[in-house]
C-alpha positions as CSV (number, residue, x, y, z in Angstrom):
1,X,-0.6,-5.1,-5.7
2,X,-3.7,-5.1,-8.0
3,X,-6.5,-3.0,-6.6
4,X,-9.0,-4.2,-9.2
5,X,-9.2,-7.5,-7.4
6,X,-9.8,-6.9,-3.7
7,X,-9.6,-10.4,-2.3
8,X,-8.6,-12.5,0.6
9,X,-5.5,-10.5,1.4
10,X,-7.5,-7.3,2.0
11,X,-9.3,-6.1,5.1
12,X,-11.9,-3.4,5.7
13,X,-10.4,-0.8,7.9
14,X,-10.9,2.7,9.3
15,X,-8.0,5.0,8.7
16,X,-7.6,8.3,10.6
17,X,-4.9,11.0,11.0
18,X,-4.0,14.4,9.6
19,X,-4.0,14.9,5.8
20,X,-1.5,17.0,3.9
21,X,-3.5,20.1,4.8
22,X,-3.2,19.2,8.5
23,X,-6.9,18.5,8.7
24,X,-8.0,15.5,10.8
25,X,-9.8,12.9,8.8
26,X,-11.5,9.5,9.3
27,X,-12.3,7.3,6.3
28,X,-13.1,3.6,5.6
29,X,-10.8,1.8,3.2
30,X,-9.4,-1.5,2.3
31,X,-5.9,-2.5,3.6
32,X,-4.1,-5.0,1.4
33,X,-1.6,-7.1,3.2
34,X,1.0,-9.0,1.1
35,X,3.7,-10.9,3.0
36,X,6.2,-10.0,0.3
37,X,5.0,-6.6,-0.6
38,X,3.9,-5.1,2.7
39,X,0.8,-3.2,3.5
40,X,-1.0,-0.8,1.2
41,X,-4.3,1.2,1.3
42,X,-6.2,3.3,-1.2
43,X,-7.4,6.6,0.5
44,X,-9.3,9.6,-0.6
45,X,-7.4,12.1,1.5
46,X,-3.9,13.3,0.3
47,X,-1.3,12.2,2.9
48,X,2.3,13.3,3.3
49,X,5.1,10.8,3.1
50,X,6.5,10.1,6.6
51,X,3.2,11.1,8.3
52,X,1.5,8.8,10.9
53,X,-2.0,7.4,10.4
54,X,-4.0,5.1,12.7
55,X,-5.6,2.0,11.3
56,X,-8.4,0.1,13.0
57,X,-9.7,-3.2,11.7
58,X,-13.4,-3.2,11.0
59,X,-14.9,-6.6,11.9
60,X,-18.6,-7.1,11.0
61,X,-20.8,-8.7,13.6
62,X,-17.9,-9.0,16.1
63,X,-18.4,-8.3,19.8
64,X,-14.7,-7.7,20.2
65,X,-13.3,-4.2,20.1
66,X,-10.4,-3.5,17.9
67,X,-7.8,-0.8,18.7
68,X,-6.0,1.5,16.2
69,X,-2.4,0.7,15.3
70,X,0.0,3.5,14.2
71,X,1.5,3.3,10.7
72,X,4.0,5.5,8.9
73,X,3.1,6.5,5.3
74,X,6.2,5.3,3.4
75,X,5.0,6.1,-0.2
76,X,2.2,8.2,-1.7
77,X,1.0,7.5,-5.2
78,X,-1.0,9.8,-7.5
79,X,-4.7,10.1,-7.5
80,X,-6.3,7.6,-9.9
81,X,-9.4,7.9,-12.1
82,X,-11.6,6.9,-9.2
83,X,-10.1,9.5,-6.9
84,X,-8.2,7.1,-4.8
85,X,-4.5,7.5,-3.7
86,X,-2.4,4.4,-3.1
87,X,-0.2,4.6,0.0
88,X,2.4,2.2,1.2
89,X,2.4,1.7,5.0
90,X,4.8,0.4,7.6
91,X,3.8,-0.3,11.2
92,X,5.2,2.4,13.5
93,X,7.8,1.4,16.1
94,X,9.3,3.6,18.7
95,X,12.3,5.3,17.0
96,X,13.8,8.7,16.5
97,X,12.3,11.0,13.7
98,X,15.7,10.8,11.9
99,X,15.4,7.1,11.5
100,X,11.9,7.5,9.9
101,X,13.4,9.8,7.3
102,X,16.3,7.4,6.8
103,X,13.8,4.6,6.1
104,X,11.9,6.7,3.6
105,X,15.2,7.6,1.8
106,X,16.2,3.9,1.7
107,X,12.9,2.9,0.1
108,X,13.3,5.6,-2.6
109,X,16.7,4.3,-3.7
């Protein structure tokens, strides 16, 4: 996904969770949603692969409340020149911890 062109397939979100130093964070970011490529975000906090973050859609001028949804961090990129780190996300589903590690291993092959 090209992050230089934040377009129709991206949504303004709030991401929260624990970073790689186990410090709780909350930050605003863009979530890109590509039906073929999945979901990605660029974050400032360094995250661990396999960790869980919570993403809440930010809707301007909306009277409806949005609720956070849990996602697994499947891939963590390197910090770019702007200080952002690209992460690949997959919505969390109830499963055993071993199956999460298995999913990550499969993505790396």
